[in-house]
N, C-alpha and C positions, 0 to 999 in steps of 0.2 A: 258129156259131150262123147257122142258116137265117132270114131276117127272113121273115114272111107280110107277102100284102098288110095293108097299116095307114097312118095317116098319120104323114109327123116333123114335123107341126108340133106344138111342144112345150107350144103348150095345147090341143091331143087327147088321143087315144089311137092309144096306141101296142101293136102288137105282133108277137110272137115267140115262137118254135119251138126250144125246146133242143136245140145239137147233141152237149152231151156234158155229166156230172152234174156238181154244186157246188152249191155254198151262194146260193141261189134272189137275195141281192144282186151276191154275184161275179157269178154270169150276166148278170145282165142289166147292169153297168156294164161287163160287156164285151161288151159284145151292144150298148150306148147309150155309146160313147166321151163325148159332147157332156154325161151328165150322170155327176158325181158319185161318189163310192161312197155320203158322204154322203148326197145330194140321193133317193138310191135309199132307203133308210138310211129316212129322213123321210115317206116317198110309201109304203113299208111300212107303217111304222106308225099310217099317218095312214087305211089301208086303205083305197092306190092300187091297190094291187097286187094283182091277181087270178092264184092257180095252177087251173087247169081252172072257172076260174069262181068261184073263192073266196077272202076275202083270206086272206094267209096270213101268220106272223110271219117276220121275217128269217133267223134259225135256222135256218130249215126245205130240204133238199136238193132238187133239182133231176133229171131224171132223163131222159137225150136222150128226145125227142119228146114233154116236155110242154109243156102250152099258156098260153102265159102273157100279161097284157095289166095295159097300166098308167093308170090316165088324170093327166093334168097338168094340175091344177086352174088355168080360165087368170087367176085374180085371184093366184095361186101369187104372182108379182114384182107386182103394182099396182105405178104407182110411187108414189111416195113423196114428200112434202113438203119438199124439203131447199134449206132457206133458208141455209145455211151451203157454205163449200168449206174443203178440205183443204189446205195444203201438198203437193204433190208432191216428194218426195230423189231418188224414179228411178222411167223407164217405162223398160219393152219390151212383144214380144208378149207373156210368159210371167208377166208378175210387172209390179206396183208395188208401191212404199214409198213410205208416208205418216207425214208428223208429226202425232200424234193431239193433240190438244189436253185440255185436263183440262177436268172435265164433262161428258165426251162415252162415251155405252159403245162398246164395241166391235163389240157388236150386241145386240136386247133381247131378251126371253124370249117367246117361239110367241103370235104374235098381239101383240105388241110394235109399234105402229104411231112409235112416238117418236124419234128426232134419235140416230144411232147411226154408227159405222163402215161397217158393211152397210145401213142405208139408202141413208146417202150413194152405196156402191157399183153400189148398184141402178139410181138415180138419174141416175148419174154412166156406168158402163157396163151398158145392158138388154139388150143383145143379150148378153156375157160373161155375167153374170147369172144367167140361163135357167139355163146350163148344170149350176146350184148349188142346195143346198137353199137354200128360200127363205128358211129363219129368216139362215143364218148366209155368205151369196153370199162367195167369194174371202176366207173366213177361214180362216186357217191356225193362228193361236196369237191373245195375245190382251194388251193391258194392261185395267189395272183402270181403273174411270171414271173415276174424276180422278189418274192415272199418268198423265201425258204422254210423247211421243216416239216413237221410230222402228216402224214396228206395219207389216209385210213382206203382200204380199194377193195371190193367185192369181188368174191370168187364165182362165183354162185348168184344166178338170177335171185334165189331164195333169201341168200345172205345183200341183197342188194337194199332189196323188198325194204328188210330188218334195219337195216342202218339209215336209208332214207328216213324212214318212220321214223328216227330214233332223232334224228336233225329236224326233224319236220314238228317235235315234239320237244325239241329244246330241253331232251334227257342228258345229252354230251356235255361235257367239260372244257371250253377252249383256254388255254392258256398261250399269250402271246407274250415277245422280248421286243420293244421298239428302241430307238435311240431317234431320240427328237431333238427340233430343233428349236432353245427355246430353257425357262421352266414355270411350269402350271404355273399357277395361280392356290388349287388347293394342292396339298401333299395325296389327298386321295380324294375319289369323286367318282360318282355314277356318271356318264353325257347321258342324257337321255335326251334325245334330238330326233326326229323321220327325218328317212334318209331316201331321197325317190333322185328321177333326172335333172341332172344342172338343166333350169330352161332356156338356159343361150347355149347351153352344147348338150347335145344329145350323148356324148363319147362318152361323158363326166359325169358322175354321181352328186351329189351336191346336200345341205344339210334344209328340205323346204317342207312347208307346211302341212303339203298335198303326198308327202311322199309314206311310204310305209314305218310303221316303228319301231325303233330302233335305240337299242342301251349297249351301252359298253363302261364294266366301272377298271379304273384304274390306280396305279401307285406309283408314285414315284420313287424307283429305288437309289438314288444318286445324281449327281450334277456338278460340275462346273462353271454354271451359272453362265452358261454360252448354249450347252445341250443338254440333256437328262438321259439316264437311263429310267423306263419305263416300265411294271409288268401287267398287261392288262386282258382280261375276261370278257370277251363280248358273250352279252345277254342272246345276242339277236344274229342272225348270218347274214346281213343287209350286204350286197355289192360292193365296194369297197370302204366299210364299215367306217372299220379302227381305223383306215387315211381319211377319211372326210372329218370324224367325230374329232381326227386331235388337230387338222387344220382351222377345225372350227373353236376353237379353246386358246388358236392362234400357235400351235405347236405340232406345227404338221412334220411328220413322218423326213429324218433325214435323208438326204439325196431326193425328195420325191419330188421328181421333176412336174407333174402333172397337180398334186396336191400342196406341195411343198414351193420350195424356196428352189429360182433358177440357179443350178451351179454347174461349175463347166468342165470339161471332159476331163475326164479321169475320174470323176468326184468317184463316180462307182455306184452297185446298185441303192434303195429304198433300201435302209434298216430297220426291215422286220420281219420274225422271226417267229413260226408258231413252235414255236416249245415245248406242250405240250399237252396233250389232247386224249378221253379219256369218255367211252360208248359202250355202250350195254353190248357185252357179244350178242349175236345174232343162235345162239348156245346155249347162252348164257355165264351166269356174271360179267366184273367190270373187264375192259383192256383201258389200261393205260401205258403209251407211250410215250418217251420225250428225245427228243431231239435236241443233242448239243448244240451250243451256241454257235455260228458259221467263224470260222477265219477272220473275213472282215467285221462283222459287229463284236470279236474280240476285241482284235485291237482298239477299232474305237472308243470299248468301254473302255482299256489301260489307257489311252489317252486322258482321259478324263480323271483319270485318277483312282480308278474303282478296279483295280486288280482282284481283290476278293471277291469281289460281283461280278466280275470277267473268269473268275477260277470255280467256283461254285456253278454256274450253269451252259461250263463246259463239261461238264459232269458228264462220265458212259452211264447211264442211268438205263437196266435194263427190261423189257416192259414187260409187265405184272398184269396176269390176267385171275383176278380177285372172283370166286364163287357170290352167287347170291345172296344173299341177306335170308 
């Protein structure tokens, strides 16, 4: 790419002349490595990218010599009032891993200024956040609002691309823990059932024939006949996959008001926890991070008479970066 005169201030205007052909979002992301492709796509969608003076769609292809201009709104990453902090399980120049608590969204909807991991990232890492889409800075995967546990965030666009590719290629290893209502008919099994939008309620997911392939392996660690404590390893990452799959076998996550049994006030959140995550590190090797079982799940497991399991999964395990083979 040939850059022409223009400010590199991320809150101002940038200009470039394309030196080769390609899809416009890819051309811009290559020209400005500090901008993630996701952020470029958001700028295009919001009308902040011009081709020969006119707004464009992200599917447009450019040719050598085409003149492009970007407007990066100064308010895109305005500071957010964040009155909380997150436990950091691991951090280096490329990424960080946090232990997400319950009742906290990974990111909000467009324009949402409420508490979220994304808002925390903007407040704690303002310079790194400016390289990303303002709505989802550093976010490469997500946990449901009331699911706790390990969440990895990228600190650079290059790391985001690498981590995103790993999740897409399923080279990550995710291990969850859940307290569920009932006892699975099989102690260990793989739930292989496609997941898609619920035909009667577009806000929910369901096991549907026309859905996307989804596989979840589970093992029953113990039970008290009314509830069970499971370890789960999803092979795919569909929206609400674990919750939908467990409901499909008649053992919904305890306190899951969407896919499980309706509980009364004060019953607490859905008892699902992302306990461990292994991901290929962008700089090489494999990073494994573990988040101890949170207090509410620890109490629930002990109430089932499974004290030793509650203690085992509540241990603090330091994150480990293993070298490449």
